[in-house]
N, C-alpha and C positions, 0 to 999 in steps of 0.2 A: 167291555167298552166298545160302543159302536161309533165308527168314524163317519163323518158326513160325506155325502156323495161329492166326488171331485168336481163335478160341474155345477153343483149348487152353490149359491152365494153364501159366504161366511156370515155368521151372525154379527151384527154390527150395531153399536149404539150410536145413532147419528148425533146424539148430543155430545159425544166425546170428540167428534171431528172439528177441526178449526172452522170457524164460521166464514172466514174470507180467505182469499189466496194469500194475502200478506201475513196471515197468522200461521201458515203452514211452516213446518220445520222438517229437518231430516228425521227427527224422531216422530213427528206427527204429520205425515204427508196425507194428501188426498188420494184415495184409490182412483183408478182409471174410470170405474163405473160411476164415481161421484163427479169427476171433472168433465167427462164427455157430455152429460146432459146439460151442464152449465154452459159449455161452449155452444151446444145446440140452442139453448135459450137465448144466448147473446146474439148468435147469427140470425135467429128467427125474427129479431127486431129490425133487421136491415130491410130497406125498401127494395122492390124490384128495380133493376138497372138495365139500361141499354149498353151492350158491350159488343165490340167488333173484333174479329180475328179470322184466322185461316183454319179451315176444317182439316182434321187429321184423324186417322184411325176410325173412320166411319164404319159402324157395325150395327146390325139390326138384331133385336131379340123381342120376338112377339110383336106387341104393338108399340114398342119404344125403339128409338134410334139413339145409340150411345156415340158421342163424338168427343174429340179433344179440340178445344178452341185455343189456337196458338198465336202468340205475338211474335212475328218473325224478327222484329228489330231487337227485342230484348231476350229472345229465346225463352219465353215463359209460356205456360199453358194452364188451362182450367178444363176440368171435365164437365160435360153438360149432357142432359137428356132432352130429347125432342119427341113429341108425339109423332108416330109414323105417318099419320095422315097429313100433318103439317109439313113434314120433311118431303113427302112425295109431291106435295103441291108446288115445291120449288122447281120440279122438272128433273129429267134424267141426267142433265149435265152437271148437277151439283154433286160433287164427290170430293175426294181428298185433294186439297189445294185450293178449293173454292173459298172465296172470302164472303162472310155473312155477318149480319148483325142479329143479336139475340136480345129479346126482352125477357129477362129471367130473374128468379129470386134465388139467392144462395141457400142451399139446404145442407144441413150437417147430418151425416149418417153415423149414428153413435156406435154401431156394431164394429165398423172397420175404421172409424175416425177419419172419414174422407169428406171433402167438400165438393158438392156438385151443383151446377147451375140448373135449376128446374125451369125449362124454357116455356114461356107463355106464347111468345110470338117469334118468328124467324123470317128473315128476308135476305136475299142476296144483295151484295154491294154492287150497285150499278156501275157500268163502265164510265159513265160521266163522273161519278164520285171518285173513282180510281184515277181518272185522268186529271181531275182537279188536284188530288193529293200529290200525284207525281209532278205536276206542274209547280205546285208550291214548294216541293222538295227541290226541284230543279233550280228554282230561283234562289232558294236559300244556299244551296251548294255553290251556285255561280257567284253569289256575293262573297263567299269564303275564298274564291279563287281556285276551286278544285278543277274547273274546266279551262283555266287560262292556258293559252298556247305555249307560254314560256315554261310551263311546268312539264311539258311533254318531252320525252327523251327519244332521240332518233334510234331507229332499229339498227342493230349491228349489220355490217355488210355481209359477212359470212358467219352465221352463228354455228358454234361447235355442237351445242346441245340445246334442243328446244323442249320446253315444258308444255305439254298439251293437257288441258282440262276439258273433258268431253263426257258424253253420256255413256252409260254402261253398254247400251246398244243403240245403234244408229249409224247414219252415213257420215256424220261430221268427222269422226276420227279417220275414216278411210279417205275422205276428200282432202283433209289437211295433209296427212302423211303421204298419200299417193302423189299429189301434185308437187309437194315439196321435194320428195326424193326423185321424182321424174326430172325436175329442174336441176337439183343439186344432189346427186346420189350419195355423197359422203355425209349428209346431215343425219344426226342422231336424235331420237326422241325419248323423253321420259314421260309416260302417260299416267295421268290420274283420272280415273273414271268415277264420276259422281252422278247424283240425281240432278237432272237439269230442269225439273219443274216440281211444283208442290212444296210442301213444308220442309223437306229435307234439303232442298236445293241450296238455300242461303248458307246454312252451317257447313255443309260439305264443300261447297265451292270456295268459301272464305278460308276454310282449313287448307284446301289444296293450294290456293294462292300463297298463303303464308309459308307452307312447306317448300314450294318451289322457289319462292323468293329467298328463302334462307339457304338454298343450295348454291354455293358460289360457282358451280360448273354450268348452271343454267344461264344461257345468254338472253333468252327471250321466252315469254310466257304467252300462250294462246288459249283463250277461253272460247270454245266453239260449241255451237248448237245449230241444228239445221232448221231454224225458223220455228214457227208455231203461232198459235192464236195469241191475242193480246193478254189473256189471262195466263197462258203458259209462260209468257216472257216477263211477267210481273216480278219474279224474284231478282231479275237482273236490273231492276230499278230500285231494289231495296237499299235503304240508306246504309245499313251495316256493310253490305257487299260493296257498295260504291266507295265507301271510306277505306275499306281494306285495299281495294284496287288503287285508290289514290295514294296510299302509303307505300305501295309496292315500289321498290327501288329498281327492280329488273324491268326492262321495257315490256309493256303489256299490250297485246293485240286482242281486240274484241271482235269476235266473229259469231255473233249471236243469231242473227236471222238473215233476212233478205233486205233489199234496198229500202223497202217501205217501213221496216221495223227500226225503231230508234229507242231502245232502253237507255237508261242513264249511264250504264256501263260504257256505252259507245262514246259518251262525251268525256269521261274521265280517262279512258284508255289512251295510251300513247299513239296508237294507230287503230283506226276503225276499218275493218274489212267488211265488205258487203255480204260475203258468204264464206263458209269454211273453205271452199275452193279458192276464193280470192285470197284468203289468209295464207294458204299453202303456197301461193305464187308470190306473195309479198315478203315473206319472212326470209327467203333465200334468193340469190340471183340465179339467172338462167345460165347453166354451165356452157351450153352450146353457144349462146349469144356472147358470153364472156370470151370463150375460145376464139370465136369469129372476130371479136374485137381485138384480141391479142394478135391474131394472124394479120388483120388489117394494119395494126400498128407496126408490126414487124416489116410488112411489105412497104408501108409508108416510110419508115425509117431507112430501109434499104434503098428505096428510090431517092430519098433525100441525100443519103451518103454518096450514091453514084452521081447524082446531079452536082453535088458539091465538088467531087473529084474531077468530073468532066469540066466544070467551070474553072477550077484551078488549073487544069491542064491547058485549057485554051488561053487563060491569062498568062501562063508561063511561056507558051509558044509565042504569044504576042510580045511579051517582054524581050524574049531572046531574038526576035526578028527586028527589033528596033536598032538603028545605026549605032546608038551609044553602046549597046552590048555586042552587036555583030562586029564592029570595028572600033574598039575603045580608044586606039591611038589617034584616030581621026578627030576625036573630041579634044585631044590635047595639043594637036598641031598648031592652032592659032595662038595658044598660050605659050608654046615653045618658042615661036618666032618673037613674040613680045618679050619673053624672058631674055632671048639672045640680044635683041635690040637694047634692052635695058642694061644687060651685062656690058655691052660695048660702050654704051653711054656712061655707065658708072665708071668703067676703066679710064675713059678719056677724062672724065671729071676728076678722078683721083689723081691722074698724072698732072692735070692742070693745078689742082690744089697743092700737090707736092712741089711743083715747080715754083709756084708763087711763094710757098713757104720757104723754099731754098733761097730764093732771091732775097726775101726779107731777112733771112738769117745771115746771108753774105753781106748785105748792106749793114746790118747791125754789127757784125764782126768788124767790118771796115771802120765803122764809126767808133767802135770801142778801141780799136787799135790806134786810131788817130787821137783819141782823147786819153789814152793810157799813158801813165808816167814812164812805162817801159819804152815807149816810142821816143820819149824825150831823152831817156838815157841812151838809146841807140844813136842818137845824134851827137853824143859826146858829152852830155851833161852828167853831173853827179849830185847825189843827195848827201849833205853833211848832217851827221847826227852826233849829239853828245853822248856821254857814257850812259845816260838814262834812256837813250833812244829818241830823244826829242829832236826834231828837225830844226837846224839853226838857220836863221834868216839874217841875223845881224851879228857882226863880229863882237859887238859889245856884250853879247849874251854868254860869252865863254871866257874863261880866265886864261891867262898865259900858261902854256904848257899843259893845258887840259887834254886828255886823250879824246880823239875824235874817231868816227867811223865813216868812211866814205863808201857809199853804195853806188857802184857803177853798173853798166848794162849787163856785164857778165861776171859780177862778183863784187867783193868788198875789199877795202884797204883800211889799215890802221894808220893814224896820223896824230900829231900833236899840234896844238894851236900856237902860232908864233905871231906876236903883235907887230904890226907894221904901221908906220905912219901913213897918213892919208896922202 
C-alpha cells in the first residue's frame, strides 16, 4: 500500500463538506484550506479605504516597503505594503513614528492567514492637520476639566524619592538628577527609561507613570525629554497619555521640551517645567539657601531676644528709680497723718458718745427711782396684800381676822385685819 505524500492535499469530496458556516459541526468542520479562500473572497469585496496611523517597523524588500500602521490611542495596528517609489517620494524624513494616510485595499493572504493593506496612495499628515487635531482634543479635555487649576496638586517641599521618566539615552536624565542633587544632595531617584518618541513612546511612558504612581514611596514624578521637533513631541499630546497623567495621584512634573514647546501633557501636569534643568531645580529646595535662611532666622531671633531683655532691663531700672519704689514709706506718710487725725477724732467722738449715753442712763435711773414703789416704801409707806397677794385699797375688801401681808421697804410683816369704826 502506497501512502500519499505528506505535503499533498488529501482527497476530498467537496460535496460532503457543509455548504455554509452555520452548517459546520464538530464532526463536520471546514478545513483551513476551505475557509481561507472564503475569507479572501469576502475581504476582496471590500472597497479601498483611506486610513491614518503612525508608521512602525519600516523595512524594504526589493521594490516593496513593508510597514506597520499603528493607532497610538487604542494600541492597534495593521500591516501594509507600499511601492518603494511611492514611499521614496515622501522624502527621507519619513520613518518610524511618522504619521501618514494610506489609500489601500485590504488583501487576504491565504498561505499564512494574514491581512495586509495593499497601498495605492500614501501621503504624510501635514502639521496643520496635526495641530487642528491637537487643538480639538485640547478643547475636549478642557471641557472635561482636566486642565482646571483646582485639580493640580502642590509639589512636596522636600521629596524623599523622585520618580524620573526619561529617554534611554540623552541629557534629560543628567540635567534633572545633577541639578536636583546639587541643590539637595539627600534626594533619591528611581529612574524608568523609556522611548520618548515614535510608536513605543505612549505605551512605555503610560506604563512607567502607572508603575511609579502605584509606588507609595515616590513623592513626585518627573516626565523629562530634552525638546525636539513638533513631530517628535506628538506622543506627549496623545489622549491616552494625557488621561493617564490626569489620573495620576502623585504630583506630576512635565519637563518635555523648551519654553516654546507646549504638548498637552504640560497642561494636565501639576507643574510645568520649561526644561529638564528647570525641573531639577523646582522639585527640591536649595539646601544652601535654606541653611542661609535658617541662619538668618536664628540671628534674627537672637537679636530679638537680646533687644527684649535690654528693653526689659531698662524698664526695670526705670521702675526701681521711681520714688514710690525707692522710698515706699514716703508714699504712706500723708495717709499715716490722716489716719492719726481720724483716730484722734474718733476717740474724742467715742468719749462724747459714751458721756452722753452715761448722762442719759443716769437721768433715766433717777427718773425710775423717783417713780419706783420702792422709793415710796423708803419714805415709810407699806403695801397691804391679802392672802392671795392682791393689794388692798379699801378695808371693806377684807374680812375680820383675815391674814394680811405688809410689804415694807426692807422686808415683810404678817398681820390680821381688825375692824374699826370710822
